[in-house]
Each structure stands twice: as C-alpha cells, then as structure tokens.
C-alpha positions as CSV (number, residue, x, y, z in Angstrom):
1,M,0.0,0.1,0.0
2,A,2.9,2.3,0.8
3,A,4.1,1.5,-2.7
4,T,0.9,3.0,-4.1
5,A,1.6,6.3,-2.5
6,V,5.1,6.2,-3.9
7,R,4.1,5.4,-7.5
8,Y,1.5,8.1,-7.4
9,L,3.7,10.8,-6.0
10,R,6.3,10.0,-8.5
11,S,3.8,10.0,-11.4
12,A,2.8,13.4,-10.1
13,G,6.3,14.8,-9.9
14,A,5.6,15.5,-6.2
15,P,9.1,16.4,-4.5
16,T,8.4,14.6,-1.2
17,A,10.5,12.3,1.1
18,V,8.1,9.4,0.1
19,E,10.1,9.2,-3.2
20,A,13.2,8.1,-1.5
21,L,11.6,5.3,0.6
22,P,12.1,1.8,-0.7
23,R,9.0,-0.4,-0.9
24,P,8.3,-1.9,2.4
25,A,9.2,-5.5,3.0
26,L,6.0,-7.7,3.7
27,R,7.1,-10.6,5.8
28,A,6.1,-12.9,8.2
29,V,7.0,-12.1,12.1
30,R,9.9,-14.3,13.1
31,D,9.6,-16.2,16.3
32,D,11.9,-14.0,18.2
33,E,9.8,-11.0,17.2
34,R,6.7,-12.4,18.7
35,M,4.9,-10.5,21.4
36,P,5.8,-11.8,24.9
37,V,2.3,-11.1,26.0
38,D,-1.2,-12.1,24.7
39,P,-2.6,-9.7,22.0
40,G,-5.9,-9.2,24.0
41,E,-3.9,-8.2,27.2
42,F,-1.7,-5.7,25.0
43,R,-4.9,-4.1,23.7
44,R,-6.4,-4.0,27.1
45,V,-3.5,-2.3,28.8
46,L,-3.0,0.2,25.9
47,G,-6.6,0.9,26.1
48,H,-6.0,2.9,29.4
49,F,-4.4,5.7,27.2
50,A,-7.1,8.2,26.3
51,S,-6.9,9.6,22.8
52,G,-8.7,12.0,20.8
53,V,-10.7,10.8,17.8
54,T,-10.3,12.0,14.0
55,I,-11.8,11.1,10.6
56,V,-9.1,11.2,7.9
57,T,-10.6,11.9,4.5
58,A,-9.5,12.3,1.0
59,L,-11.0,12.8,-2.5
60,D,-9.9,10.6,-5.3
61,E,-11.4,9.9,-8.9
62,D,-14.0,7.6,-7.3
63,G,-15.2,10.4,-4.9
64,P,-14.7,11.0,-1.1
65,A,-13.2,8.5,1.1
66,G,-12.4,8.4,4.9
67,F,-11.9,6.4,8.0
68,A,-12.0,6.9,11.8
69,C,-8.6,7.2,13.3
70,Q,-7.4,7.5,16.8
71,S,-3.8,7.0,16.2
72,F,-3.0,10.6,15.4
73,A,-0.3,13.0,16.6
74,S,1.3,16.2,15.9
75,L,4.9,15.7,14.9
76,S,6.8,18.8,14.0
77,L,6.4,22.6,14.2
78,D,9.2,23.5,11.7
79,P,8.1,22.1,9.1
80,P,4.7,21.7,10.0
81,L,4.1,17.8,10.1
82,I,1.4,15.7,11.6
83,A,1.3,11.8,11.6
84,F,-1.3,9.1,11.7
85,M,-1.2,5.3,11.6
86,V,-3.3,3.1,9.6
87,A,-3.7,-0.6,9.3
88,R,-2.1,-2.3,6.3
89,T,-5.5,-4.2,5.8
90,S,-7.4,-0.8,5.4
91,T,-9.5,-0.6,2.2
92,T,-9.4,3.0,2.5
93,W,-5.8,3.7,2.8
94,P,-5.0,3.0,-0.9
95,R,-7.5,5.7,-2.0
96,I,-5.9,8.2,0.3
97,A,-2.4,7.1,-1.1
98,R,-3.5,7.5,-4.5
99,A,-4.9,11.0,-3.8
100,G,-1.7,12.1,-2.3
101,R,-3.3,14.4,0.2
102,F,-6.0,14.2,2.9
103,C,-7.6,16.3,5.7
104,V,-7.7,15.3,9.3
105,N,-11.1,16.1,10.8
106,I,-10.8,16.2,14.7
107,L,-14.2,15.3,16.1
108,G,-16.2,16.9,18.8
109,A,-17.9,15.4,21.8
110,E,-21.1,14.9,20.0
111,Q,-19.9,13.1,17.0
112,G,-19.6,9.6,18.4
113,G,-22.1,8.5,15.9
114,L,-20.2,10.0,13.0
115,C,-17.0,8.2,14.1
116,R,-18.9,4.8,14.4
117,A,-20.2,5.3,10.9
118,F,-16.5,5.9,9.4
119,A,-15.4,2.9,11.4
120,V,-17.4,0.4,9.4
121,S,-15.6,-1.4,6.6
122,G,-17.1,-1.6,3.1
123,A,-19.9,0.7,3.8
124,D,-20.8,4.0,1.9
125,K,-19.3,6.3,4.7
126,F,-20.5,9.5,3.2
127,A,-24.1,8.6,2.4
128,G,-26.1,11.5,3.9
129,V,-22.9,13.2,5.2
130,P,-22.3,16.7,3.8
131,W,-19.0,17.9,3.4
132,T,-16.9,20.9,2.1
133,P,-13.6,20.9,0.2
134,A,-10.6,21.9,2.4
135,P,-9.1,25.1,0.9
136,S,-5.5,23.5,-0.1
137,T,-6.3,20.0,-1.0
138,G,-10.0,19.8,-1.6
139,S,-10.2,16.8,0.7
140,P,-13.5,16.5,2.6
141,R,-14.1,18.7,5.7
142,L,-16.7,17.2,7.8
143,P,-19.5,19.6,9.3
144,D,-19.2,20.5,12.9
145,A,-15.8,19.1,13.5
146,P,-14.1,21.6,15.9
147,A,-10.7,21.4,14.0
148,W,-9.4,20.2,10.8
149,I,-5.8,19.8,9.2
150,D,-5.4,19.9,5.4
151,C,-2.1,17.9,4.3
152,G,0.0,16.4,1.6
153,I,1.5,13.1,2.0
154,A,5.0,13.6,3.0
155,A,6.3,10.3,3.9
156,V,5.0,6.7,4.6
157,H,7.0,4.5,6.9
158,T,6.3,0.7,8.1
159,G,5.4,0.0,11.6
160,G,4.6,-3.6,12.0
161,D,1.0,-4.2,10.8
162,H,0.5,-0.6,10.3
163,L,1.8,2.2,8.3
164,I,3.1,5.5,9.6
165,V,1.9,8.4,7.4
166,V,3.3,11.8,7.8
167,G,1.5,14.7,6.5
168,R,2.9,18.2,5.7
169,V,0.2,20.8,6.8
170,E,-0.8,23.1,4.0
171,S,-3.7,24.7,5.9
172,L,-5.8,24.3,9.1
173,G,-8.3,25.8,11.2
174,A,-10.4,25.5,14.3
175,T,-13.4,26.9,16.3
176,E,-13.1,28.1,19.8
177,E,-15.8,26.2,21.2
178,G,-16.6,22.6,22.1
179,D,-15.2,19.7,23.6
180,P,-13.3,17.0,21.9
181,L,-14.4,13.5,21.5
182,L,-12.3,11.1,23.7
183,F,-11.9,7.4,23.3
184,H,-10.8,5.3,26.5
185,R,-11.0,1.6,27.0
186,G,-13.3,0.9,24.2
187,R,-15.7,3.8,24.9
188,F,-16.3,7.2,23.9
189,G,-16.3,10.1,26.4
190,R,-15.7,13.8,27.1
191,F,-14.4,15.9,29.8
192,A,-16.5,15.9,32.9
193,G,-15.5,19.3,33.9
194,R,-12.8,21.8,33.2
195,P,-9.7,20.5,32.2
196,S,-6.7,20.6,34.7
197,S,-3.9,22.9,33.9
C-alpha cells in the first residue's frame, strides 16, 4: 500500500520524502519478534491511554473516502508535520495514498455516531454526510468538526501491521468552542469538568 503512494507521488512529480523510501518489505513475523504477551492483554492495557478521535478523509477519482482514526499526533512545528497510523489491511488507505493528500477532521464530543459510521468497513461512509472541500487539497471537511488539518503526504513508513503516514500541513483551522471526542477503554467520552492545567 505504501508503494501505491510512492508510485502516485512519482507520477505526479511531487517532491516529497516518500520518493526516497524503498518498497516496504512484507514478511512474516519471526519467532524472536513475537509479542511476549497475549494480544488481548496488550490491547486492554493500552486502552488505558485516552486519545482524541479523528476522521481522515481524501478525494480521489471515485469520490470521497475516509476512515475513523485515533492514532493521530502532531509531529513537528518546523516544518509543520502531523502523523497518523493506518492498518495495512485498510481498504480506504489505498484511495488516500492515490490522492496524495488528505484532511484530518478532529471530532467533537457529540460526534460519536459519525465516528462509528466511518469505522465500518465496506459501507458508503459519506451517505447522507455533507462536506465541503478543504482549501488546499479539496479533501472533505466534515460538518461541525471543531478542527481540521489539510495535508499532503510527505512520507510513509512501515510499523509492524500498520503504516505511519506523515503529512505536511498546508492549511488548518479550528473553532474556539466545544469539547473533543475522547476514546478510552473501548468507549467514547468527554471531559467531565474543566480540564486541569
């Protein structure tokens, strides 16, 4: 899948770090690399880390595409970079890679239903969902998302069963109101009171 992004960016003549990356090796996990703990226990323990929730969107020749993503982080101020992680098995990622650009929609506390709709594989996730094009890439900006970050793909790295996608920020915006949608131990939540300083 990362190779798809590399091929697209090369064909478009995009001067990004992705061009220098080799095709990721797809190989079986060796016995000495196997996790020393049960995968269910790994997931349970890491579920204690609360995260925000985003929907990553793009627009390709087939229309809008997107998926729910909680593995998102700011990466660099200079240059402005963000990162998200996506499963190698994602059916949406190849479309985002082909587009070469994307928009991260940071969800608000009332958008759990929207997140669930975008977490379903194989469905028409944009059915009944209005959107507007982000100013730099044209990727879908979702209604009522308190913040959005419009990016071009800068690099794609391998990370086990996921890909690490680095985006160079081209434009962004946020409202000053509303709480974020949080995800913790398999459930959505929100701040119960004022955040501590």
